[in-house]
C-alpha positions in Angstrom: 185.5 -48.4 137.0 182.2 -47.8 138.8 179.3 -49.7 137.1 175.6 -49.6 137.8 173.9 -52.7 136.4 170.4 -51.8 135.4 168.9 -54.6 133.3 169.8 -58.1 132.3 170.0 -58.5 128.5 170.7 -62.2 128.2 172.7 -65.1 129.4 174.7 -68.0 128.0 177.2 -70.7 128.7 180.0 -68.2 129.4 178.0 -65.8 131.6 175.3 -63.2 131.6 175.1 -59.8 129.8 173.8 -56.7 131.6 173.0 -53.1 130.6 174.9 -50.7 132.8 175.9 -47.1 133.4 179.6 -46.4 133.8 181.0 -43.7 136.0 180.9 -41.3 133.1 177.2 -41.9 132.6 177.7 -43.9 129.4 175.4 -46.8 128.5 177.6 -50.0 128.2 177.1 -53.7 128.1 178.7 -55.8 130.8 179.4 -59.5 130.3 179.9 -61.3 133.6 182.0 -64.3 133.2 180.8 -67.4 135.1 183.2 -68.9 137.5 183.1 -72.3 135.6 183.9 -70.5 132.3 186.7 -68.6 133.8 188.2 -71.8 135.2 187.9 -73.7 131.9 189.3 -71.0 129.6 191.5 -68.0 129.6 188.5 -65.8 129.2 190.1 -62.6 130.5 193.2 -63.1 128.3 190.9 -63.3 125.3 189.0 -60.2 126.4 192.3 -58.3 126.7 193.2 -59.4 123.2 189.8 -58.2 122.0 190.4 -54.8 123.7 193.5 -54.4 121.6 191.7 -55.6 118.4 189.8 -52.5 117.6 187.8 -52.9 114.4 184.6 -51.1 113.1 182.9 -54.5 112.5 183.7 -56.1 115.8 182.1 -55.2 119.1 184.5 -53.0 121.1 185.8 -54.1 124.5 186.3 -51.1 126.8 187.8 -52.6 129.9 188.0 -55.5 132.3 186.4 -55.1 135.7 185.3 -57.0 138.8 181.5 -56.5 139.6 178.9 -57.9 142.0 176.9 -60.5 140.0 173.2 -59.8 140.8 172.4 -63.5 140.1 174.9 -65.0 142.6 175.7 -62.0 144.8 179.4 -62.8 144.4 182.2 -60.7 143.0 183.0 -61.9 139.5 185.2 -60.9 136.6 183.4 -59.0 133.8 184.1 -57.6 130.3 182.8 -54.1 129.7 181.8 -53.5 126.0 180.1 -51.0 123.9 176.3 -51.2 124.1 174.7 -51.6 120.6 171.2 -50.6 119.8 169.4 -52.0 116.7 168.5 -55.5 115.7 170.2 -58.8 115.1 170.8 -60.1 111.6 168.6 -63.1 112.5 165.6 -60.8 113.1 166.3 -58.8 109.9 166.3 -61.9 107.8 162.8 -62.7 109.0 161.6 -59.4 107.5 161.5 -58.1 104.0 164.1 -59.4 101.5 167.5 -57.6 101.6 168.4 -55.4 98.7 171.5 -56.1 96.7 173.3 -53.2 98.3 172.4 -54.4 101.8 173.6 -58.0 101.1 176.9 -56.6 99.8 177.5 -54.2 102.8 176.5 -56.7 105.5 178.4 -59.6 103.9 181.7 -57.6 103.5 181.4 -56.3 107.1 181.0 -59.8 108.5 184.0 -61.0 106.5 186.1 -58.1 107.6 185.2 -58.6 111.2 186.1 -62.3 111.2 189.2 -61.7 109.2 190.4 -59.2 111.8 189.6 -61.5 114.7 191.6 -64.3 113.1 194.6 -62.0 112.4 194.7 -61.1 116.1 195.2 -64.8 116.9 191.6 -65.5 118.0 188.5 -67.2 116.8 184.8 -66.3 117.0 183.7 -69.8 117.9 179.9 -69.2 117.5 179.2 -67.3 114.4 175.6 -67.2 113.2 172.9 -64.6 112.4 172.0 -63.9 116.0 175.6 -62.9 116.7 175.7 -60.2 114.1 174.2 -56.8 115.2 172.8 -54.2 112.7 173.0 -50.8 114.4 172.0 -48.1 111.9 174.6 -48.3 109.1 177.0 -50.2 111.3 177.4 -54.0 111.2 179.1 -55.6 114.3 180.1 -59.2 115.0 179.2 -59.8 118.7 179.2 -62.4 121.4 182.6 -63.8 120.7 183.3 -66.9 122.8 186.0 -66.2 125.4 188.2 -69.2 124.9 192.0 -70.0 124.7 193.8 -67.9 122.2 194.8 -69.8 119.1 198.5 -69.3 120.0 198.1 -71.5 123.0 196.7 -74.4 121.0 198.3 -77.2 119.0 198.5 -76.7 115.3 195.8 -79.3 114.7 193.4 -77.8 117.2 194.1 -74.3 115.9 193.4 -75.4 112.3 190.1 -77.2 113.3 188.8 -74.1 115.1 189.6 -71.8 112.1 188.0 -74.2 109.7 184.9 -74.2 111.9 184.8 -70.4 111.9 185.2 -70.3 108.1 182.5 -72.9 107.6 180.1 -70.9 109.7 181.1 -67.7 107.8 180.3 -69.4 104.5 177.0 -70.7 105.7 176.0 -67.4 107.1 176.8 -65.6 103.8 174.8 -68.2 101.9 171.9 -67.6 104.3 172.1 -63.8 103.7 172.1 -64.2 99.9 169.2 -66.6 100.0 167.0 -64.1 101.9 167.6 -61.2 99.5 166.6 -59.9 96.1 169.7 -61.6 94.7 168.8 -64.6 92.6 168.8 -67.7 94.8 171.1 -69.5 92.4 173.9 -67.1 93.5 173.9 -68.7 96.9 174.7 -72.0 95.2 177.3 -70.5 93.0 178.9 -68.8 96.0 179.2 -72.2 97.7 180.7 -73.7 94.5 183.3 -71.0 94.2 184.4 -71.3 97.9 184.8 -75.1 97.8 185.9 -76.8 100.9 187.8 -75.5 103.9 189.0 -72.3 102.3 190.7 -69.1 103.6 188.8 -66.0 104.5 190.4 -64.3 101.6 189.0 -66.8 99.2 185.6 -66.5 100.8 185.8 -62.7 100.3 186.8 -63.2 96.6 183.9 -65.6 96.0 181.4 -63.4 97.7 182.4 -60.3 95.8 182.4 -62.2 92.5 178.7 -63.3 92.9 177.8 -59.8 94.2 179.5 -58.1 91.3 177.0 -55.5 90.0 177.7 -56.2 86.3 176.9 -59.9 86.8 173.8 -59.1 88.7 172.6 -57.0 85.9 173.2 -59.8 83.4 169.5 -60.7 82.7 170.5 -63.6 80.5 172.3 -65.2 83.4 169.4 -64.7 85.8 167.0 -66.1 83.2 169.3 -69.1 82.9 169.0 -69.7 86.6 165.2 -69.3 86.6 164.8 -71.6 83.6 167.0 -74.3 85.2 164.6 -74.4 88.2 161.6 -74.8 85.8 163.0 -77.8 84.0 164.6 -79.4 87.1 163.3 -82.8 88.0 162.5 -81.5 91.4 159.9 -79.1 90.1 156.8 -79.7 92.3 153.3 -79.4 90.9 150.9 -77.2 92.9 150.0 -73.6 93.7 152.1 -73.4 96.9 155.3 -74.3 95.1 154.5 -71.9 92.3 153.9 -69.0 94.7 157.2 -69.8 96.5 159.1 -70.0 93.2 157.6 -66.7 91.9 158.8 -65.0 95.0 162.4 -66.1 94.0 161.9 -65.0 90.4 163.0 -61.4 89.8 160.3 -59.3 88.1 162.8 -58.2 85.4 163.4 -61.7 84.2 159.7 -62.6 83.9 159.2 -61.7 80.2 162.5 -63.1 78.9 161.9 -66.3 81.0 158.5 -66.9 79.4 160.0 -66.3 75.9 162.8 -68.8 76.7 160.2 -71.4 77.8 158.5 -71.1 74.4 161.8 -71.1 72.4 163.0 -74.3 74.1 159.6 -76.1 74.1 159.9 -77.4 77.6 156.5 -76.4 79.1 154.6 -79.1 80.8 151.2 -79.4 82.5 152.8 -79.3 86.0 154.1 -75.7 85.2 150.6 -74.3 84.8 150.3 -72.5 88.2 153.8 -71.0 87.8 152.9 -69.8 84.2 149.7 -68.3 85.5 151.5 -66.4 88.2 154.2 -65.1 85.8 151.5 -64.0 83.3 149.9 -61.7 85.9 153.2 -59.8 86.1 153.4 -58.9 82.4 152.4 -55.5 81.1 149.9 -55.2 78.2 152.7 -54.7 75.7 154.7 -57.7 77.0 151.6 -59.9 76.7 151.1 -58.9 73.1 154.7 -59.6 72.3 154.7 -62.9 74.1 151.5 -64.1 72.3 153.0 -63.0 69.0 156.1 -65.1 69.8 153.9 -68.1 70.8 152.0 -67.8 67.6 155.1 -67.8 65.5 156.4 -70.9 67.4 153.1 -72.7 66.8 153.1 -71.8 63.1 156.6 -73.3 62.8 156.4 -76.4 65.0 152.9 -77.8 64.3 153.9 -79.2 60.8 157.0 -80.8 62.5 154.9 -82.4 65.2 156.5 -80.5 68.1 153.3 -78.5 68.9 152.1 -79.9 72.3 154.2 -77.6 74.7 153.0 -74.5 72.9 149.4 -75.6 72.6 149.4 -76.3 76.4 150.5 -72.7 77.0 147.8 -71.5 74.6 145.2 -73.5 76.5 146.3 -72.3 79.8 146.1 -68.6 78.8 142.7 -69.2 77.2 140.8 -66.5 75.3 143.3 -63.7 75.7 146.0 -65.7 74.1 143.8 -67.1 71.3 142.5 -63.7 70.4 146.0 -62.3 70.5 147.1 -64.6 67.6 147.0 -63.2 64.1 143.8 -64.2 62.2 145.8 -66.4 59.8 147.4 -68.4 62.6 144.0 -68.7 64.4 142.3 -70.1 61.3 145.2 -72.4 60.5 145.2 -73.8 64.0 141.5 -74.3 64.1 141.5 -76.2 60.8 144.4 -78.4 61.8 142.9 -79.3 65.1 139.4 -79.8 63.7 140.8 -81.9 60.8 142.9 -84.0 63.2 139.8 -85.0 65.2 138.9 -87.1 62.2 142.0 -89.1 62.8 141.0 -90.0 66.3 140.6 -93.5 67.5 141.3 -95.4 70.8 141.9 -99.1 71.1 141.4 -99.9 74.8 143.3 -103.1 74.4 146.5 -101.3 73.5 148.6 -98.5 75.1 147.6 -94.9 74.4 150.9 -94.3 72.5 150.5 -97.2 70.1 146.7 -97.5 69.9 145.3 -94.0 69.4 145.2 -91.1 67.0 143.9 -87.6 66.9 146.3 -86.3 69.6 146.3 -82.8 68.1 142.5 -82.9 67.8 142.1 -83.4 71.6 143.1 -79.7 72.1 139.7 -78.9 70.7 138.3 -79.6 74.2 139.9 -76.4 75.5 139.9 -74.2 72.5 136.6 -74.9 70.6 134.8 -72.0 72.3 137.1 -69.6 70.4 136.7 -71.3 67.0 135.3 -69.3 64.1 133.5 -72.5 62.9 132.7 -74.8 65.8 130.0 -76.5 63.7 132.8 -78.2 61.8 134.1 -79.7 65.0 130.6 -80.9 65.9 130.1 -82.4 62.5 133.4 -84.3 62.8 132.5 -85.7 66.2 129.1 -86.8 65.0 130.8 -88.5 62.1 133.2 -90.4 64.5 130.3 -91.5 66.6 128.7 -93.1 63.5 131.8 -94.9 62.4 133.5 -97.6 64.5 134.0 -98.9 68.0 137.5 -97.3 68.0 136.4 -93.8 66.9 133.4 -94.0 69.3 135.8 -94.7 72.2 137.9 -91.7 71.1 135.0 -89.4 71.5 134.0 -91.1 74.8 137.5 -90.7 76.2 138.2 -87.1 75.2 135.0 -85.2 74.4 132.0 -86.2 76.4 132.4 -83.2 78.8 131.9 -80.6 76.0 129.3 -82.3 73.8 126.2 -80.8 75.3 127.6 -77.2 75.2 129.0 -77.7 71.7 125.8 -79.2 70.4 123.7 -76.3 71.9 126.1 -73.7 70.4 125.9 -75.3 66.9 122.3 -76.5 66.8 123.2 -80.1 66.5 121.7 -81.5 69.8 119.3 -84.0 68.1 122.0 -85.3 65.7 124.5 -85.6 68.6 122.1 -87.6 70.8 121.2 -90.0 67.9 124.9 -90.6 67.2 125.6 -91.2 70.9 122.7 -93.7 71.0 124.3 -95.7 68.2 127.7 -95.7 70.0 125.9 -96.8 73.2 124.2 -99.7 71.4 127.6 -100.6 69.9 128.9 -100.9 73.5 131.8 -98.5 73.0 133.3 -99.1 76.5 134.9 -95.7 77.2 131.7 -93.9 76.1 129.3 -96.3 78.0 131.3 -96.1 81.2 131.4 -92.3 81.2 127.9 -91.5 79.8 126.9 -90.0 83.1 129.0 -87.0 82.2 126.3 -86.0 79.8 123.1 -84.1 80.8 120.5 -86.3 82.6 118.0 -85.8 79.8 120.5 -86.9 77.2 121.4 -90.0 79.2 117.7 -91.1 79.4 117.3 -90.7 75.6 120.5 -92.6 74.9 119.7 -95.5 77.2 116.1 -95.7 75.9 117.5 -97.4 72.9 
């Protein structure tokens, strides 16, 4: 066959690949086998086997020829193959996420290609995303290593090579699933289903099971995966982690996931950035439904002492969430929080858990601006400042940052300053040490005592 080599496409350990025109004017790919590779392996025998192994998901071998190698100017053996246009799977995975249908079609095609190669007594030997070509709707396994056929190997060597191919196939499929709209947990489940050194048939079965359309539409299952990531010990606090996790959280599970977080009472402060990002996804109707659900949970759990996860969510969502509660629940919460402030005390010589009170009351710091009667909170804080060293320390630890605004809003500035002056004279340590948090004019009056 007459071949006109026009451009070098790449090179590797077994030789170089060139674009060429054959004698019929067709564009083809020509892989020139290096002399060292031909010496070390039965490259041409392997190529002849590939030529007989025609499969839609394996690059086609057209003929074996001898050509003049432009790099060495020597006559060399070469494999003439179909020339594929398109992009590699590696490049595609660096773009937008694959759809569920794309994952299924690409994965099945790769499995079929490798299965066919193995059944013809060969191995691929170097399977990874750069050796899979996407050409329109076609998926082709390319760049198969030209090595000894499996029939020529000992049983141990043959088994080791097939295990390597299957391991690479499993890893590649996991990689494809992880870079798609399929929930990331499916990649883990796929790996669990496959197990150790398995057959290609078992890999196919596991892949099709996790890609089953009825399972992928099972919202409860996807919510379970997403919830498991929230409560996992490896959950990392911070905006960057939250953004990355939101990208892996399907939009359709956002609302039921937030509802589950409330039902199970597992929300923590470290989840706040993730919560905020999920909240922006909700429609107006979903927000109303979620706040109603949160309000019912608060109404149920506060008397039983399991209120803090729900109140943290309420504080994070601020005014919109507070105003979305029913008037009855708002008034009840306000009264309970304001009343609990009066139970507040801190003994700095004991741990917080055993030497403090008024834990529920501390949420007034975030919520008081929405209270119908903030003057009651101001009155209770003034009362605490006039009582004991322990109650003064409670105010000093938790409320100094809001006192000026609260006093201005309730017209109690003079009373608040007088009460603070008494606590300062009493040397309430947590208050004295943090007094600089107050306005400068307040500090001068307090210290003037």
